[in-house]
C-alpha positions in Angstrom: 6.2 49.2 -24.3 9.2 47.3 -25.7 8.9 44.0 -27.4 10.8 42.6 -24.6 8.0 43.4 -22.1 5.5 42.0 -24.4 6.9 38.8 -24.7 7.3 38.0 -21.0 9.6 35.8 -18.9 8.7 32.5 -20.9 9.6 34.2 -24.4 12.8 36.0 -23.1 14.1 32.7 -21.8 13.2 30.9 -24.9 15.3 33.5 -27.0 18.3 32.9 -24.5 18.0 29.1 -25.0 17.8 29.4 -29.1 22.0 29.9 -28.7 21.6 26.1 -27.5 19.4 25.0 -30.2 22.0 23.4 -32.0 21.7 20.4 -29.3 18.2 19.4 -28.9 18.6 17.3 -26.1 18.0 19.1 -22.6 20.5 19.4 -20.0 19.9 17.2 -16.5 19.2 20.5 -14.8 16.7 21.2 -17.6 15.1 17.9 -17.4 14.9 18.5 -13.4 13.4 21.7 -13.8 10.7 20.4 -16.2 9.9 17.0 -14.7 10.2 18.0 -10.9 11.2 15.9 -7.9 11.1 12.2 -8.4 7.2 11.1 -7.2 8.6 9.1 -4.0 6.4 8.3 -0.8 7.5 7.1 2.7 9.7 4.4 2.7 10.8 4.5 -1.1 14.3 5.1 -1.8 15.7 7.5 -4.1 18.8 5.4 -5.1 16.4 2.7 -6.3 14.3 5.4 -8.3 17.8 6.8 -10.1 18.9 3.3 -10.7 15.6 2.5 -12.7 16.1 5.9 -14.2 19.8 5.3 -15.1 18.7 1.6 -16.7 15.9 3.0 -18.6 18.1 5.8 -19.8 20.8 3.7 -21.1 18.3 1.3 -23.0 16.4 3.9 -24.4 19.0 6.7 -25.2 16.8 9.6 -25.6 17.9 11.7 -28.3 15.4 15.3 -27.3 13.0 16.5 -25.3 10.2 14.5 -27.1 12.0 11.1 -26.2 12.5 12.4 -22.5 8.8 13.2 -22.2 7.9 9.5 -23.4 11.1 8.3 -20.9 9.5 10.1 -18.2 6.2 8.3 -18.9 7.9 5.1 -18.8 10.1 5.7 -15.7 6.7 6.9 -13.7 4.7 4.0 -14.9 7.1 1.5 -13.8 8.0 3.0 -10.5 4.3 3.1 -9.9 4.1 -0.5 -11.1 6.7 -1.6 -8.7 5.1 0.6 -5.7 1.7 -1.3 -6.3 3.5 -4.8 -6.2 5.1 -3.8 -3.0 1.6 -2.5 -1.8 0.1 -6.0 -2.6 3.0 -7.9 -0.6 2.5 -5.5 2.3 -1.4 -5.8 2.3 -0.8 -9.8 2.6 2.0 -9.5 5.3 -0.1 -7.1 7.4 -3.4 -9.7 7.3 -1.0 -12.5 8.4 -1.9 -12.2 12.2 -5.6 -11.7 11.6 -5.5 -14.8 9.3 -3.6 -16.9 11.4 -6.2 -16.2 14.3 -9.1 -17.0 11.9 -7.0 -20.3 10.9 -6.6 -21.3 14.3 -10.6 -20.4 15.3 -11.5 -22.7 12.4 -9.6 -25.8 14.2 -9.7 -25.1 17.7 -13.0 -23.3 18.0 -13.5 -19.3 19.0 -11.7 -18.6 22.3 -9.0 -21.1 21.8 -6.2 -21.4 24.4 -3.5 -19.5 22.8 -0.6 -21.5 25.0 -1.7 -24.5 22.7 0.5 -22.7 20.1 3.0 -20.9 22.2 6.7 -21.1 21.2 5.9 -22.4 17.9 6.7 -20.8 14.6 4.1 -19.7 12.2 5.1 -22.9 10.1 4.9 -25.3 13.2 1.7 -23.8 14.4 0.2 -24.0 11.1 1.4 -27.8 10.9 -0.2 -28.5 14.2 -3.4 -27.1 13.0 -3.3 -29.2 10.0 -2.6 -26.4 7.5 0.1 -26.2 4.6 2.4 -23.4 5.0 0.8 -21.4 2.0 -2.8 -21.5 3.7 -1.8 -18.1 5.5 -1.0 -16.5 2.3 -4.0 -17.8 0.2 -6.7 -16.9 3.3 -5.2 -13.2 3.5 -5.3 -12.9 -0.4 -9.0 -14.2 -0.1 -9.6 -11.8 2.7 -8.4 -9.2 0.6 -9.6 -10.1 -2.8 -11.4 -6.8 -3.8 -8.1 -4.6 -2.9 -5.8 -7.4 -5.0 -8.2 -7.1 -8.0 -8.2 -3.2 -7.7 -4.5 -3.4 -7.7 -4.2 -5.5 -10.5 -6.3 -3.4 -12.4 -4.4 -0.5 -11.8 -1.0 -2.5 -12.5 -2.4 -3.6 -16.2 -3.5 0.0 -16.9 -0.1 1.3 -15.8 1.7 -1.6 -17.9 -0.4 -0.4 -21.1 0.3 3.2 -20.4 4.3 2.3 -20.3 4.1 0.0 -23.1 2.4 2.7 -25.3 5.3 5.3 -24.4 7.9 2.8 -25.4 6.1 2.0 -28.8 5.8 5.8 -29.5 9.5 6.2 -29.0 10.1 3.3 -31.3 7.6 4.1 -33.9 8.9 8.0 -33.9 12.4 7.0 -34.4 11.3 4.5 -37.2 9.5 7.3 -39.0 12.5 9.4 -38.7 14.8 7.0 -40.2 11.9 6.2 -42.9 11.9 10.0 -43.9 15.8 10.1 -43.9 16.0 7.4 -46.3 13.2 9.1 -48.4 15.3 12.3 -48.7 18.6 10.4 -49.0 16.7 8.4 -52.1 15.2 11.7 -53.4 18.7 13.3 -53.3 20.3 10.8 -54.8 17.7 10.5 -58.0 18.2 14.1 -58.1 21.9 13.7 -58.4 21.3 10.8 -61.3 19.4 13.1 -63.1 21.7 15.9 -63.1 24.5 13.9 -64.5 
């Protein structure tokens, strides 16, 4: 059996890529192959994801695959944070009809005549019932408090993960700078001694 056959496809590809080893930063195509498709769900726009990715990439300026892995973690964490915040809004909006009916029943009694509020905007109907505009959102929040707390917990965890990835990049870069400075200082001391 030949050594090439023993190495398998991954090793053969690795050897092929060693010619590109002078550039440790992967190409966009390689990154797409490594990380796969963006984690989008129904209703999310690829352009929004790509805009966030571009802004993060411009800010972080990854220099190698390790930075790219951390950048990907920051990107997906931030994308999920945005998604969860949008879900919170959607939950509140979807609860508004049920909450409005509950508020109307509180003031007018169960089985109230709907024509009393007919033709009014939500704000006008709330005023007629003696509620402030924010009463609808407040009651919707209370009705969905368990879901809201669960989402907030997930958001906090994602924020910590995102921040950890960012700090890992910064720490790694600082370590590289310190190492480079150490060896430069060592070289300059060596040059001084040889003179």
